[in-house]
Residue, then its C-alpha position, 0 to 999 in steps of 0.5 A: x513642594x513641602x516643608x521638612x524640619x526638625x523640633x529643636x532639642x530645647x522644644x522637645x525638652x520644654x514640651x516634655x517638663x510641660x506634660x508632666x508638670x501641671x499647669x504648665x503650657x508652652x505659648x507659641x509666640x512668633x515665627x521668622x523667615x530667612x533667605x539663608x539656610x543652615x544645618x536643619x538638625x535638633x541641636x540648632x539653637x541659632x537662626x540665620x538672618x531674619x528679614x521677616x517675623x510676626x506672630x503667628x496667624x493661626x494654629x489648628x490642632x490636627x491630631x492628639x500629637x500634631x498641631x498646625x501653624x499658619x504662617x502669613x505675610x501680607x504684602x508691602x512688608x519689604x521694599x524688593x522680593x525675596x527668598x524664602x529658605x528657612x522657617x523658624x517657630x518661636x516659643x516661650x514656657x508658661x513658668x519663667x516666660x522665657x523664649x527659645x527656638x521650638x522648629x526649623x522647618x525648610x522648603x523642599x524648592x526654594x520660595x520666592x515672596x513677591x512685595x506685591x503678593x501674599x504667601x501662607x506657610x502652614x507647618x505641622x509639629x508632631x511630638x511623639x509620646x506628647x499630647x500636644x494638643x494638652x502641651x500647647x495653649x491654644x489661642x484662637x487667632x482665626x474663626x477656622x481655628x475655632x470651628x476646627x477645635x469645636x465640635x458643637x454648633x453651640x460652642x462659644x456662641x457668646x465668645x462669637x457675639x462678644x468679638x462681633x459687637x467688639x470689631x463692629x463698634x471698632x470698625x464703624x468708629x474708623x469707617x464709614x457704613x456702606x462705602x468701598x474701603x479698597x479697590x474698586x478701581x473703574x476702567x471704561x473704554x469708550x470704543x466698546x461702550x462697556x466698563x470694567x471694575x476691581x473687587x473691592x472690600x466694602x464695609x457693611x454691617x461692621x464687616x469688610x465684604x469682599x465684592x467681586x468685580x464685574x463688567x457691564x455696559x454704559x451709555x457714552x453720553x449722559x450721567x450715570x451712577x454705578x455702585x453697589x447693590x446690597x441683598x439676600x438670594x434665595x438661600x437667604x444668603x447675603x449678595x454684594x454685587x456692582x450694578x447701576x442705580x436704574x438696574x436693581x440687583x439687590x435691595x439697597x444702593x450705594x452710589x461709589x462712582x459717577x460717569x459723565x459722557x463716558x468719562x470717569x468724574x469722581x469717587x464719591x462719598x454722598x452727604x457729609x457723614x457724621x462718623x466719629x473719626x472723619x466728622x470732626x475734620x470734615x466740620x473743622x475744614x467746613x467752618x474754618x475754610x469753607x470751599x476753596x481748590x487745592x490745586x489745578x481746576x483752571x477753566x479754559x474754552x477748548x472750541x466755538x462754534x457758531x452756536x455752541x462752544x466748549x469750556x475746558x476744566x483741568x485736573x485737580x482736587x478741591x474741598x466742597x464743605x470739607x467733602x474732598x472732589x477729585x477730577x482725575x483728568x480734563x473735562x469738557x462740557x459743551x454748552x448752547x449759545x443762550x443769550x438774553x436779547x432786549x429790543x432797541x427801539x428807534x436808535x438814532x444815526x445820522x446818514x453820512x454815505x460813501x461816494x456809492x451813496x452807501x453807508x456802513x450802519x454800525x449799531x451801538x449794542x452788538x451784537x445783533x441778533x441776526x435771525x430776529x427782523x431788523x427795521x430802519x425808519x428814515x426820511x427819503x425824498x422823491x419826485x412823483x407824477x401825480x394824476x389829478x382825477x377826471x371830475x375832480x371839481x375845483x378845490x379837491x385834494x389829491x393823495x400822495x403818500x403816508x407820513x408825508x413830512x414837507x413838499x419842496x416844489x409842486x409843478x406842470x410843465x412851466x407852472x410851478x404852485x406855492x404852498x398857501x396861496x394855491x394849496x395846503x397840505x394835510x395829512x398826506x393829501x395836497x389839498x387844493x381849497x385855496x382859491x388859487x391856481x391848480x392843475x386841470x383835471x385829469x392832468x399830470x403834474x410833478x411834486x418832489x416831497x420828503x416822507x418817513x419810510x420804514x423798512x425790514x432788512x432782508x436778513x441775509x444783509x444784516x451782520x452781527x454788528x450792523x448793515x450796509x444802508x441806502x437811500x436816505x436823505x443826506x445829512x438826515x436822521x434815521x431810526x434803527x430798531x432791532x434785537x441785541x443780544x446783552x452781554x452776561x456773565x455765567x459761572x461755572x461751578x463745581x457740586x460735590x459729587x464731582x459734576x459741573x453746572x453753569x448758573x446763568x447771570x443776567x443779561x446787561x449792557x451795563x454793569x455785569x455781575x455774576x450770579x452767586x455759587x448755590x450752597x454746596x457748590x465752588x465757583x470756579x471761574x466766571x464767563x464773559x459772554x459776548x456772543x460774537x460769532x469766531x470769538x472765545x468767551x472771556x474767562x475769569x478763573x475766580x476759584x478760591x485757592x488754598x494758600x500754603x504756609x509758607x506763602x502765608x510766611x512770606x506775605x508776613x515777611x512783606x507785611x512787616x517790611x512795609x510797615x518798615x518802609x512806611x515808618x522811614x517814609x514817614x520818617x523822611x517826610x517829617x524831615x522835608x517839612x521841617x519838623x526834625x526830632x529823634x524818630x525811631x532812634x534816628x535824630x535828623x535836621x533838614x538842614x534848612x535853618x539853624x533851628x537845631x544848632x547848638x547856640x552856645x558852641x561855635x559850628x566847624x563841622x563840614x558835611x561831605x554830602x556825596x561821600x555822607x560823612x564829615x570833613x575838615x574844614x577848608x578855605x578855598x581861594x579862587x584866582x583868574x589869571x586875567x585879572x593879575x596885573x603887572x605889578x603883581x608879576x612882573x616876570x610873567x606867570x611861571x611854572x615850577x621847574x619840571x621834566x617830562x616823562x612817558x605815560x603811555x605808548x605804543x609801539x606796535x603797528x597793524x598790518x593784515x593777512x589772508x586768513x585762508x588764502x587758497x579759498x579752501x572751505x567746506x560747501x556752505x550746508x543747506x539752511x533748514x528753517x523751523x515755523x515756529x523755530x520757538x513757541x513760547x507758550x507758558x513761563x511759570x516761575x517761582x518767584x518771591x523776591x526782594x527788589x531795591x532801587x536807589x534813586x539819587x539826585x543831584x543839586x546845586x547849592x548857591x555859594x552864599x548859602x553854603x558859605x552861610x551853612x558851612x562857614x566856608x568859602x566855596x564858590x559852589x558845592x555839588x550836594x547828592x540827595x538819594x532814596x531807596x525804594x524796596x518792593x517785594x514782590x510775590x507772584x502765584x504759580x500754575x502748574x500746567x495740566x498737559x503740554x499743548x500739541x504744535x504743528x512745527x513745519x520746516x523750510x529747506x533751501x540752498x541746494x545746488x543742482x543736481x544734489x540729492x536729498x535721501x532723508x529728513x529727521x526731526x531729532x530722531x523722528x523721521x519726517x520724510x513722508x511729510x513730503x508726498x502730503x505736501x506734494x514736493x519732490x520724492x526722495x532720491x532725485x534730483x531737486x528742480x533748480x529755479x522755480x519750486x525749488x526750495x521744500x516749503x511745508x510751512x502753514x503759510x500762516x503770515x500769507x493767510x494774514x496777507x490774504x486777508x488784509x491785502x488780497x483782492x475781493x470780488x462778489x460775481x452775480x448776473x444781477x450785479x455784485x453784493x458790497x456786503x458779502x465782501x467783508x465777511x473774510x476773516x482768519x483764524x488759527x492760519x486758515x482763511x475763513x469766509x462766514x457768510x452765506x453768500x448769494x453770489x460767487x465771492x473771490x479773494x485773489x492774490x495781488x501778485x500773479x502767476x503762470x508757474x506754481x503748484x498749491x495744495x489747500x485743504x476746503x472745508x464747510x462749516x455748516x449744514x449746507x452743500x453748495x460750492x467752495x473752491x479754488x479761483x486757478x486764475x484771474x484776470x482783468x481785461x478792458x473792464x471785465x474781470x475774468x476767472x477760472x474755477x474749480x469748485x467742490x460740492x457735497x453732491x451728486x453726479x457732475x455738480x460735485x467737482x467743476x472747472x467754471x470760466x466766468x462763475x456768477x456772471x452772464x455767459x458762465x461756462x462749464x468745461x469738459x462735463x464730458x470727461x465724467x472727472x466728478x464719478x469717483x470723488x461725488x458724494x451727496x449730504x452736507x459739509x458738516x457731515x465731513x469736517x475735514x472737508x476735501x483737499x484740491x491741488x492746483x498745478x500751472x505750468x505755463x499753458x497747462x494746467x492739472x486740477x486734482x482733489x480729493x474724496x470727501x473727508x479725506x486728504x490723499x487726492x485722487x488721480x481718476x478726478x485730474x483734469x488736465x488741459x491746456x489753455x488752447x484746448x478751449x476758447x474761453x481759456x485763451x484769456x487766462x495765457x498771461x500770468x495771472x492771480x489765484x485765489x479762494x472761491x464760494x458760493x452760498x457755503x460758510x468755508x475755510x482754506x488751509x494752504x498746505x503748501x505753496x511752492x512759490x518759495x512760502x509767497x502764496x501772492 
């Protein structure tokens, strides 16, 4: 592709005149671009519509008769892509500086200019018999032009030096040395652990230099600095390359990006620099406003674990001491539990046990550091048989116990010894030195006494809130010694380099105060640490947020309105306080006396209190017809003549008819219920309102008072008084960083026998595949009628809540149950959780009983243990004994991984059908925390037959090879479960959670 063209007659004429006239020259001025084209002829004097024009970018002498003109179109000069079909060169003569069309060029093919790109056009203008190099005055626009024009290495060095100094001075006034002016975007691939950086323009030593893009490996944990290394190579040429701080690739390093845990944190400008243009703005912002949030950066808790919590900071922008910090995306930080502790000594409690002799002790300073020893010192009463030592002389002593408090009785056979007469108490000894009676030497006598006992509770019996205690004397006091986790307020701060830090406060049980933010940081939020498992720390966003100018104006208006309302309130108070006088141009009379009346004039004005206006005076006469005598009305009371007229009449009657006498209508469609049907998760409004309320009070005025004030004979009058209250409300809006993800499930019911389901859609999304994961009937088959007829995929949150509040809790062990292991059941996020590492088989079973049901449950272990979690397939109590049939999983290999147990934890427990080897396909040695998704268990009971199957660890899909299929008659131990039984959850020595994915008993899980 080439550009062909002609020099216009005007251009040729001016060139000839300039070459023949001494001192004359032609100055090329500008070029123009048009999408249209005309006739290519020397007589052209006009141009087509020009869509871009600019000074000529560069010009170079090619030969004595030829000059090259360089015309460059930079990016973003127009809003859309455009064609180039004609190029114009303009010039002016040195005599009168009049401009003329010098030359016209046309490309042999249409050229397209893309708005995000750059195009450079080079046009050669040749003038025969004219020395163009002498006619055209060449103004050096580019460095290359000077090099091409000069043959001497030393030509124009002074010009180069002067231009370089001027350019550097101008650049230093606008830009900051050793910083990126444009480009340098970074892209992080967390899967591959690499970073890709684009080309950048880097201002260095007074010149904008190009830094080529690069890619390199980055760590996905910790903090890494990415920047530009400057230096020189072996040929003494300057080099600029991308790199990281601790892998030198030059002489000096300049930081540009910070990457934290595989995520880009922010662009950084390092410390505040005193550049001429920027420093004044930074200094003003720092001194006038300090540090503040521009928008976003809300802090919340994303997750709380057993020993850690994750703080989430939303995307946003802030200014810290004048430096702008931009967080382009949501950032998360994980912090471990690190509470301050305090030893509580001798906390006083009173022993008031229940009917079982046990007392639940709730300590004053919660939570307890359960891994630290908890001591209880209490009074205990015991009756012991004491052996009088052989050969003990009369008047000797016998040791009872340490910390002896009192002795209630001492008996030998039928003989009761008395304190003071027969014995004395010395420390922990019975002293028989008094000359009274005493047991014979070598005999055994009985002592009933009280003493102080100190015990250390086992760690597994201590909960965060307290423990179960027994054995003390009823009504006595006891003391508890334990380590308490102190509440604390921490501070989340943002630093100038974009990193986030947590400033720890000081734990205290009384007044909690958050620490102060260090210099050079911005406080974003306070974290209220209470150290209670499963409950998020309290977050209070305390960051100073910039106030917009329109909000300030609204605040000013509100303040002005407030002053007006206070002034009006003062007037009303003064009036009601008998201090009437002109206030702000208003004359007020409370009408409580005549002090404000004009004593020299007769008062004839009457005020209608309800209408709030003056009215004419009127005389009111009242008459009771019962008081009229025969003399006053000899003919009785008569009315004026009258005639009746109709005021209201109704000539129509009401009847009824059948709208659809033949009951012809379409079948009633099935019902669809979404759960949740409506998610009110956030309401954010820009609200600036004025609310006006009018309060009215009606009161009765005594007739005598009214007549004295208004000179009226009315028997009574009603007066209405009122006040107006105006409230100005201004709320602050926060933009939400993202929409939350929500599980929406559905229940479909109301099908007739024989109807088929073809597909199920939520809007345009086909949700039919979700049926298979919940074990529901496949498509294009007849739905069952009766049991299991509803399609129910709800998360069954209500059912899970019911399980926690009303289901039966039991503990099974050969040595008996442990009541303190029944309490750690809880509910969170629709899951039933068990929070203890129990020493017994603990179960949570339904109140209702079933002999036909189909349920699928997701079970997860919540710590690094490998013990058992599962489902109770059937539970029934007969003759005072509870029988259970359970299917349990463990992260072990062999037959211990997947078992069927009868009466698990009880004496005589049985493991069924181990010879079927159903565990081989799903056993997996490890710990539960290795498989955060846990495993799935499905139970299908139809009368006396059962089918139980599970999935591999960490997978959702059920494995058919794991299925136990059996009938109650297959084993003698199963026959007790023939009747409808309860079902539920079971755990042994394993904190865990249960999520009911489906239960086909119409959503009622029991």
